[in-house]
Backbone as a chain_set.jsonl record, in Angstrom:
{"seq": "XXXXXXXXXXXXXXXXXXXXXXXXXXXXXXXXXXXXXXXXXXXXXXXXXXXXXXXXXXXXXXXXXXXXXXXXXXXXXXXXXXXXXXXXXXXXXXXXXXXXXXXXXXXXXXXXXXXXXXXXXXXXXXXXXXXXXXXXXXXXXXXXXXXXXX", "coords": {"N": [[56.065, -13.107, -14.825], [55.352, -15.656, -12.568], [52.214, -16.815, -11.626], [49.43, -17.828, -9.53], [46.166, -18.582, -10.259], [43.341, -17.261, -8.66], [40.737, -17.032, -9.304], [38.562, -17.772, -12.118], [39.77, -16.452, -15.099], [39.056, -14.815, -17.949], [40.602, -15.554, -20.974], [43.017, -16.087, -19.785], [43.078, -18.277, -17.848], [41.856, -20.994, -15.759], [40.598, -21.195, -12.351], [42.999, -21.973, -9.89], [45.007, -22.761, -11.608], [48.441, -22.484, -12.726], [50.069, -19.815, -14.155], [51.998, -17.858, -16.505], [52.381, -14.459, -16.59], [52.712, -11.033, -17.725], [54.898, -8.858, -15.865], [54.004, -6.23, -15.216], [51.218, -6.378, -15.712], [50.459, -8.234, -13.79], [51.318, -6.973, -11.344], [50.021, -4.459, -11.41], [47.335, -4.903, -11.996], [46.147, -7.617, -11.703], [47.02, -8.666, -9.136], [46.353, -6.522, -7.254], [43.537, -6.631, -7.525], [43.003, -9.012, -6.402], [42.915, -11.352, -7.931], [44.887, -13.096, -8.531], [47.758, -14.762, -7.032], [51.227, -14.496, -6.214], [53.383, -17.061, -7.396], [54.698, -19.176, -5.156], [56.49, -21.482, -3.023], [54.998, -21.611, -0.645], [52.447, -20.634, -1.353], [51.741, -22.544, -3.227], [51.553, -24.83, -1.609], [49.426, -24.076, 0.021], [47.428, -23.855, -1.903], [47.192, -26.535, -2.71], [46.204, -27.647, -0.334], [43.708, -26.37, -0.206], [42.529, -27.403, -2.531], [42.376, -30.12, -1.846], [40.583, -29.976, 0.299], [38.346, -29.053, -1.074], [37.835, -31.216, -2.807], [37.157, -33.13, -0.897], [34.824, -31.998, 0.144], [33.196, -32.06, -2.126], [32.969, -34.826, -2.444], [31.536, -35.459, -0.118], [29.133, -34.124, -0.695], [28.28, -35.618, -2.89], [27.899, -38.146, -1.712], [25.843, -37.495, 0.05], [23.848, -36.897, -1.811], [23.508, -39.423, -2.942], [22.437, -40.813, -0.748], [20.033, -39.408, -0.483], [18.881, -40.125, -2.89], [18.4, -42.873, -2.529], [16.491, -42.705, -0.497], [14.447, -41.324, -1.816], [13.596, -43.237, -3.659], [11.899, -44.872, -2.259], [9.687, -43.412, -1.661], [6.322, -42.338, -2.105], [4.588, -39.752, -3.304], [1.531, -38.288, -2.685], [-1.26, -36.738, -4.194], [-4.417, -35.095, -4.157], [-6.894, -34.455, -6.501], [-9.625, -32.639, -7.825], [-12.173, -33.883, -10.024], [-13.382, -33.582, -13.391], [-16.592, -34.009, -15.025], [-16.134, -35.932, -16.964], [-14.214, -37.527, -15.85], [-11.591, -36.524, -15.919], [-8.745, -34.792, -14.616], [-9.263, -31.772, -12.777], [-7.342, -29.321, -13.131], [-3.803, -29.229, -12.304], [-0.671, -30.581, -11.078], [2.259, -29.026, -10.112], [5.891, -29.068, -10.409], [6.88, -27.542, -8.391], [4.998, -27.823, -6.355], [5.35, -30.529, -5.787], [7.96, -30.474, -4.851], [7.57, -28.896, -2.561], [5.906, -30.572, -1.039], [7.608, -32.778, -0.606], [9.491, -31.555, 1.026], [7.957, -30.762, 3.27], [6.635, -33.144, 4.247], [8.568, -35.222, 4.207], [11.03, -34.147, 4.75], [12.979, -33.68, 2.842], [14.979, -31.642, 1.027], [14.795, -30.206, -2.036], [15.736, -28.48, -4.902], [13.459, -26.915, -7.038], [14.245, -26.476, -9.615], [15.881, -28.542, -10.254], [14.467, -30.663, -11.197], [14.167, -32.956, -13.79], [12.093, -33.725, -15.448], [9.929, -31.418, -16.302], [7.268, -30.907, -16.676], [3.787, -30.143, -16.02], [1.787, -32.228, -13.881], [-0.994, -33.875, -14.92], [-2.733, -36.072, -15.014], [-4.57, -38.776, -13.76], [-3.268, -41.299, -11.601], [-0.098, -43.042, -11.392], [3.044, -41.4, -11.65], [6.408, -41.11, -12.604], [8.917, -38.971, -11.58], [11.956, -37.556, -12.552], [14.88, -36.453, -10.894], [17.688, -34.424, -10.778], [20.037, -34.867, -8.556], [22.704, -34.482, -8.074], [25.782, -34.136, -9.93], [25.559, -36.579, -12.329], [23.998, -38.134, -10.609], [20.939, -39.269, -10.407], [17.786, -39.156, -9.137], [14.579, -40.736, -8.543], [11.243, -39.95, -8.036], [8.072, -41.095, -7.069], [4.911, -40.016, -8.032], [1.599, -39.831, -7.108], [-1.506, -39.275, -8.365], [-4.722, -38.843, -7.278], [-8.287, -39.129, -7.456], [-10.272, -36.735, -5.92], [-12.78, -37.477, -3.845], [-15.7, -36.212, -2.886]], "CA": [[55.875, -13.472, -13.436], [54.539, -16.855, -12.353], [51.129, -16.545, -10.682], [48.396, -18.85, -9.38], [44.868, -17.929, -10.415], [42.38, -17.461, -7.571], [39.427, -17.059, -9.956], [38.629, -17.95, -13.564], [40.016, -15.195, -15.788], [38.882, -15.023, -19.382], [41.799, -15.327, -21.764], [44.226, -16.512, -19.072], [42.934, -19.657, -17.397], [40.859, -21.334, -14.739], [40.991, -21.107, -10.956], [43.925, -23.002, -9.433], [46.076, -22.998, -12.57], [49.635, -21.666, -12.631], [50.3, -19.192, -15.46], [52.997, -16.807, -16.599], [51.836, -13.214, -17.142], [53.708, -9.964, -17.658], [55.056, -8.312, -14.518], [53.154, -5.055, -15.036], [49.822, -6.823, -15.653], [50.267, -8.872, -12.49], [51.492, -6.017, -10.244], [49.119, -3.315, -11.474], [45.917, -5.237, -12.178], [45.69, -8.895, -11.166], [47.266, -8.808, -7.691], [45.498, -5.608, -6.474], [42.135, -7.066, -7.568], [42.992, -10.316, -5.738], [42.581, -12.387, -8.901], [46.019, -14.026, -8.533], [48.829, -14.589, -6.054], [52.529, -14.9, -6.73], [53.661, -18.489, -7.231], [55.795, -19.475, -4.237], [56.231, -22.79, -2.409], [53.941, -21.486, 0.363], [51.134, -20.517, -2.013], [51.458, -23.845, -3.839], [51.104, -25.726, -0.546], [48.087, -23.622, 0.418], [46.525, -24.22, -2.995], [46.958, -27.983, -2.641], [45.314, -27.881, 0.808], [42.367, -25.927, -0.597], [42.002, -28.361, -3.506], [42.034, -31.343, -1.118], [39.354, -29.688, 1.039], [37.262, -28.963, -2.065], [37.536, -32.588, -3.232], [36.474, -33.786, 0.214], [33.476, -31.43, 0.201], [32.467, -32.597, -3.283], [32.68, -36.23, -2.136], [30.452, -35.455, 0.862], [27.899, -33.743, -1.398], [27.86, -36.747, -3.716], [27.378, -39.175, -0.805], [24.544, -37.007, 0.522], [22.92, -37.057, -2.928], [23.222, -40.857, -3.071], [21.509, -41.157, 0.33], [18.73, -38.83, -0.837], [18.35, -40.929, -3.995], [17.849, -44.097, -1.941], [15.276, -42.345, 0.237], [13.421, -40.962, -2.798], [13.106, -44.435, -4.339], [10.876, -45.526, -1.441], [8.61, -42.459, -1.369], [5.241, -42.069, -3.05], [3.936, -38.5, -2.938], [0.152, -38.393, -3.158], [-2.038, -35.512, -4.3], [-5.821, -35.29, -4.514], [-7.406, -33.439, -7.417], [-11.024, -32.793, -8.205], [-12.3, -34.378, -11.39], [-14.501, -33.127, -14.215], [-17.612, -35.031, -15.239], [-15.577, -36.999, -17.805], [-13.163, -38.184, -15.051], [-10.259, -35.963, -16.13], [-8.423, -33.899, -13.494], [-9.517, -30.336, -12.871], [-6.102, -28.705, -12.684], [-2.598, -30.049, -12.412], [0.311, -30.465, -10.002], [3.541, -28.575, -10.656], [7.073, -29.573, -9.709], [7.019, -26.736, -7.171], [4.15, -28.445, -5.341], [6.006, -31.784, -5.413], [9.116, -30.072, -4.034], [7.042, -28.433, -1.272], [5.411, -31.754, -0.324], [8.783, -33.544, -0.173], [10.123, -30.835, 2.127], [7.092, -30.75, 4.445], [6.329, -34.471, 4.782], [9.692, -36.145, 4.311], [12.246, -33.439, 5.14], [13.961, -33.714, 1.754], [15.01, -30.354, 0.355], [15.234, -30.311, -3.429], [15.44, -27.284, -5.678], [12.501, -27.261, -8.096], [14.923, -26.396, -10.909], [16.631, -29.779, -10.462], [13.609, -31.665, -11.822], [14.449, -33.145, -15.205], [10.771, -33.698, -16.071], [9.384, -30.17, -15.774], [5.897, -30.695, -17.13], [2.794, -30.296, -14.949], [1.146, -33.539, -13.837], [-2.425, -33.667, -15.084], [-3.411, -37.333, -15.31], [-4.678, -39.607, -12.567], [-2.41, -42.483, -11.596], [1.291, -42.881, -10.95], [3.998, -40.796, -12.569], [7.765, -41.044, -12.068], [9.633, -37.742, -11.901], [13.399, -37.667, -12.362], [15.483, -35.292, -10.262], [19.15, -34.466, -10.767], [20.45, -34.509, -7.202], [24.11, -34.106, -8.16], [26.293, -34.545, -11.24], [25.423, -38.016, -12.613], [23.175, -38.816, -9.602], [19.554, -38.948, -10.747], [16.811, -39.851, -8.31], [13.233, -40.817, -9.076], [10.193, -39.911, -7.03], [6.767, -41.473, -7.624], [3.828, -39.111, -7.679], [0.31, -40.49, -7.334], [-2.642, -38.358, -8.403], [-5.98, -39.561, -7.077], [-9.496, -38.313, -7.564], [-10.814, -36.292, -4.639], [-14.196, -37.843, -3.821], [-16.428, -35.527, -1.796]], "C": [[54.97, -14.696, -13.374], [53.493, -16.549, -11.285], [50.201, -17.761, -10.615], [47.061, -18.126, -9.402], [43.946, -18.28, -9.258], [40.946, -17.524, -8.093], [39.634, -17.367, -11.43], [38.804, -16.567, -14.201], [39.981, -15.472, -17.279], [40.174, -14.673, -20.122], [43.085, -15.768, -21.082], [44.111, -17.959, -18.626], [41.89, -19.797, -16.313], [41.467, -21.246, -13.348], [41.918, -22.277, -10.6], [45.068, -23.274, -10.389], [47.246, -22.053, -12.311], [49.936, -21.129, -14.03], [51.42, -18.166, -15.366], [52.345, -15.602, -17.27], [52.908, -12.141, -17.029], [53.724, -9.354, -16.254], [54.108, -7.145, -14.26], [51.687, -5.424, -14.906], [49.521, -7.438, -14.293], [50.304, -7.838, -11.365], [50.417, -4.926, -10.225], [47.641, -3.676, -11.568], [45.497, -6.497, -11.422], [45.86, -9.018, -9.649], [46.426, -7.815, -6.871], [44.019, -6.012, -6.456], [41.936, -8.449, -6.953], [42.48, -11.425, -6.665], [43.669, -13.461, -8.938], [46.891, -13.787, -7.31], [50.121, -15.039, -6.712], [52.769, -16.38, -6.457], [54.913, -18.651, -6.372], [55.511, -20.86, -3.658], [55.1, -22.74, -1.379], [52.556, -21.428, -0.29], [50.758, -21.821, -2.719], [50.93, -24.831, -2.796], [49.691, -25.359, -0.104], [47.054, -23.997, -0.641], [46.2, -25.709, -2.963], [46.043, -28.336, -1.478], [43.876, -27.505, 0.456], [41.73, -26.906, -1.585], [41.601, -29.664, -2.831], [40.736, -31.148, -0.333], [38.155, -29.628, 0.098], [36.859, -30.352, -2.558], [36.771, -33.335, -2.152], [35.018, -33.299, 0.307], [32.619, -31.961, -0.945], [32.074, -34.054, -3.042], [31.535, -36.337, -1.13], [29.12, -35.104, 0.21], [27.374, -34.896, -2.251], [27.272, -37.851, -2.844], [26.008, -38.781, -0.265], [23.477, -37.17, -0.565], [22.552, -38.531, -3.124], [22.263, -41.329, -1.976], [20.11, -40.622, 0.033], [18.081, -39.628, -1.958], [17.709, -42.205, -3.456], [16.544, -43.814, -1.205], [14.132, -42.02, -0.728], [12.808, -42.183, -3.469], [11.959, -45.087, -3.574], [9.638, -44.657, -1.226], [7.591, -42.414, -2.503], [4.52, -40.822, -2.545], [2.537, -38.521, -3.537], [-0.539, -37.036, -3.121], [-3.461, -35.867, -4.682], [-6.262, -34.122, -5.374], [-8.88, -33.695, -7.674], [-11.077, -33.201, -9.66], [-13.494, -33.728, -12.081], [-15.489, -34.273, -14.364], [-17.08, -36.198, -16.068], [-14.372, -37.684, -17.165], [-11.745, -37.725, -15.391], [-9.985, -34.974, -14.996], [-8.774, -32.442, -13.783], [-8.292, -29.64, -12.291], [-4.934, -29.645, -12.855], [-1.702, -29.784, -11.207], [1.645, -30.077, -10.639], [4.695, -29.19, -9.857], [7.311, -28.789, -8.42], [6.189, -27.341, -6.039], [4.751, -29.769, -4.863], [7.186, -31.485, -4.495], [8.659, -29.648, -2.639], [6.578, -29.613, -0.419], [6.571, -32.609, 0.197], [9.441, -32.875, 1.034], [9.282, -30.926, 3.397], [6.923, -32.136, 5.069], [7.564, -35.315, 5.077], [11.011, -35.47, 4.686], [13.34, -33.472, 4.096], [13.887, -32.386, 1.014], [15.611, -30.521, -1.033], [14.831, -29.021, -4.127], [14.531, -27.671, -6.838], [13.134, -27.186, -9.484], [15.713, -27.653, -11.229], [15.773, -30.889, -11.079], [13.95, -31.75, -13.304], [13.143, -33.094, -15.992], [10.038, -32.486, -15.51], [7.953, -29.907, -16.222], [4.922, -30.842, -15.96], [2.111, -31.659, -15.038], [-0.357, -33.335, -13.897], [-3.14, -34.93, -15.548], [-3.427, -38.161, -14.025], [-3.79, -40.833, -12.714], [-1.012, -42.127, -11.127], [2.135, -42.273, -12.053], [5.352, -40.771, -11.879], [8.417, -39.753, -12.536], [11.109, -37.931, -11.603], [13.942, -36.343, -11.844], [16.994, -35.455, -10.295], [19.624, -33.937, -9.415], [21.886, -33.994, -7.161], [24.564, -34.507, -9.551], [26.242, -36.064, -11.354], [24.696, -38.8, -11.523], [21.734, -38.369, -9.837], [18.631, -39.82, -9.914], [15.444, -39.821, -8.964], [12.248, -40.8, -7.921], [8.873, -40.255, -7.729], [5.716, -40.514, -7.109], [2.525, -39.794, -8.063], [-0.786, -39.434, -7.272], [-3.917, -39.181, -8.279], [-7.13, -38.589, -7.139], [-10.011, -38.002, -6.172], [-12.319, -36.524, -4.661], [-14.844, -37.179, -2.614], [-17.839, -35.231, -2.225]], "O": [[53.944, -14.755, -14.051], [53.82, -16.089, -10.19], [50.187, -18.603, -11.513], [46.85, -17.172, -8.654], [43.786, -19.451, -8.913], [40.05, -18.012, -7.405], [40.746, -17.242, -11.943], [38.074, -15.63, -13.879], [40.771, -16.259, -17.801], [40.756, -13.61, -19.905], [44.135, -15.821, -21.722], [44.951, -18.785, -18.982], [41.151, -18.865, -15.995], [42.687, -21.225, -13.185], [41.652, -23.423, -10.963], [46.021, -23.959, -10.018], [47.075, -20.968, -11.755], [50.045, -21.901, -14.982], [51.742, -17.672, -14.285], [51.822, -15.707, -18.379], [53.898, -12.319, -16.319], [52.712, -9.336, -15.554], [53.479, -7.077, -13.204], [50.978, -4.849, -14.08], [48.463, -7.197, -13.713], [49.413, -7.826, -10.516], [49.958, -4.518, -9.158], [46.783, -2.851, -11.255], [44.591, -6.448, -10.591], [44.93, -9.433, -8.957], [45.832, -8.222, -5.873], [43.324, -5.759, -5.471], [40.832, -8.993, -6.98], [41.725, -12.306, -6.253], [43.409, -14.599, -9.327], [46.785, -12.759, -6.641], [50.118, -15.85, -7.638], [52.396, -16.888, -5.4], [56.023, -18.317, -6.786], [54.395, -21.361, -3.792], [54.335, -23.695, -1.244], [51.617, -22.085, 0.16], [49.578, -22.162, -2.798], [49.984, -25.573, -3.057], [48.858, -26.238, 0.12], [45.941, -24.407, -0.314], [45.049, -26.096, -3.167], [45.198, -29.222, -1.603], [42.939, -28.234, 0.783], [40.54, -27.205, -1.49], [40.589, -30.259, -3.2], [39.887, -32.039, -0.3], [37.071, -30.103, 0.438], [35.67, -30.634, -2.71], [35.843, -34.086, -2.451], [34.102, -34.093, 0.521], [31.445, -32.276, -0.75], [30.97, -34.468, -3.396], [30.665, -37.197, -1.265], [28.095, -35.71, 0.52], [26.166, -35.121, -2.324], [26.248, -38.433, -3.2], [25.119, -39.623, -0.135], [22.339, -37.537, -0.273], [21.404, -38.844, -3.44], [21.38, -42.147, -2.234], [19.117, -41.309, 0.271], [16.861, -39.792, -1.975], [16.612, -42.578, -3.87], [15.6, -44.6, -1.284], [12.985, -42.397, -0.485], [11.626, -42.17, -3.813], [11.134, -45.779, -4.17], [8.646, -45.124, -0.666], [7.938, -42.448, -3.683], [3.912, -40.842, -1.475], [2.367, -38.742, -4.736], [-0.422, -36.286, -2.152], [-3.696, -36.815, -5.432], [-6.04, -32.959, -5.035], [-9.32, -34.843, -7.731], [-10.166, -32.914, -10.437], [-14.484, -33.372, -11.441], [-15.245, -35.379, -13.881], [-17.526, -37.332, -15.894], [-13.596, -38.347, -17.854], [-10.791, -38.471, -15.169], [-10.924, -34.377, -14.469], [-8.599, -31.955, -14.9], [-8.224, -29.4, -11.085], [-5.048, -30.709, -13.463], [-1.953, -28.872, -10.419], [2.102, -30.719, -11.585], [4.497, -29.753, -8.781], [7.881, -29.319, -7.466], [6.631, -27.367, -4.89], [4.673, -30.098, -3.68], [7.386, -32.16, -3.486], [9.293, -30.002, -1.645], [6.829, -29.648, 0.785], [6.515, -33.107, 1.322], [9.896, -33.554, 1.954], [9.822, -31.141, 4.482], [7.052, -32.288, 6.284], [7.606, -36.037, 6.073], [12.008, -36.154, 4.916], [14.514, -33.308, 4.427], [12.853, -32.045, 0.441], [16.765, -30.919, -1.189], [13.713, -28.534, -3.957], [14.8, -28.644, -7.543], [12.61, -27.772, -10.432], [16.172, -27.819, -12.358], [16.297, -31.941, -11.445], [14.014, -30.731, -13.991], [13.083, -32.499, -17.068], [9.574, -32.516, -14.371], [7.485, -28.771, -16.145], [5.196, -31.58, -15.014], [1.885, -32.18, -16.13], [-0.932, -32.692, -13.019], [-4.047, -34.865, -16.378], [-2.433, -38.235, -13.303], [-3.588, -41.339, -13.818], [-0.775, -41.066, -10.55], [1.968, -42.586, -13.232], [5.438, -40.446, -10.694], [8.467, -39.47, -13.733], [11.475, -38.409, -10.53], [13.535, -35.266, -12.281], [17.523, -36.491, -9.893], [19.616, -32.733, -9.162], [22.236, -33.171, -6.315], [23.812, -35.152, -10.282], [26.839, -36.759, -10.532], [24.77, -40.029, -11.512], [21.357, -37.244, -9.511], [18.683, -41.049, -9.974], [15.177, -38.988, -9.83], [12.398, -41.542, -6.949], [8.592, -39.774, -8.827], [5.636, -40.234, -5.913], [2.362, -40.272, -9.185], [-0.97, -38.778, -6.246], [-4.163, -40.094, -9.068], [-6.975, -37.39, -6.907], [-10.167, -38.898, -5.344], [-13.047, -35.858, -5.397], [-14.573, -37.54, -1.469], [-18.611, -34.661, -1.454]]}, "num_chains": 1, "name": "protein.A"}
C-alpha cells in the first residue's frame, strides 16, 4: 500500500515522504495511530499545501531573525559589578542575565540556550557574545562590564 508519512517513523522514513508498506502494517498499525495516510491525489495536494505553508513560515522566521540580528548589532548591554581591592570583578554575569536584560530593556526575546559563548563574563570592559538566532543566522551583542563606584 502506498502511504504518505505524517510523522518521522524509524526504519520507514521522514515526515512527508511517500513509501510503500505492507497492507496489514498500514491498516492495523500505522493508519489507526495516525502516523500515515493513504496516498491519493487529494492527500498529495493537501501535503503540498502544508509543505508550502511550512516553507513560508520558515522564511518568515528567518527574516525575523535577520531583523533581530541587525537590532542586536547596535545594542550595548551594560552591567555594573563591584570590584575587589585588586580591581577584579566580584562576581560575574551569566548569559541568563544578558538574556533578561535584552528582554526588559530592548524587547528582544532570546532563549539563553541559543548563546554560542556560554561562559560567564567576569572581566571589566567590552565582550562580544554570539547568539544563534536561526539556522546560519548568528547575531552578536556587545556586553560592557563596568566597575560600580559607590
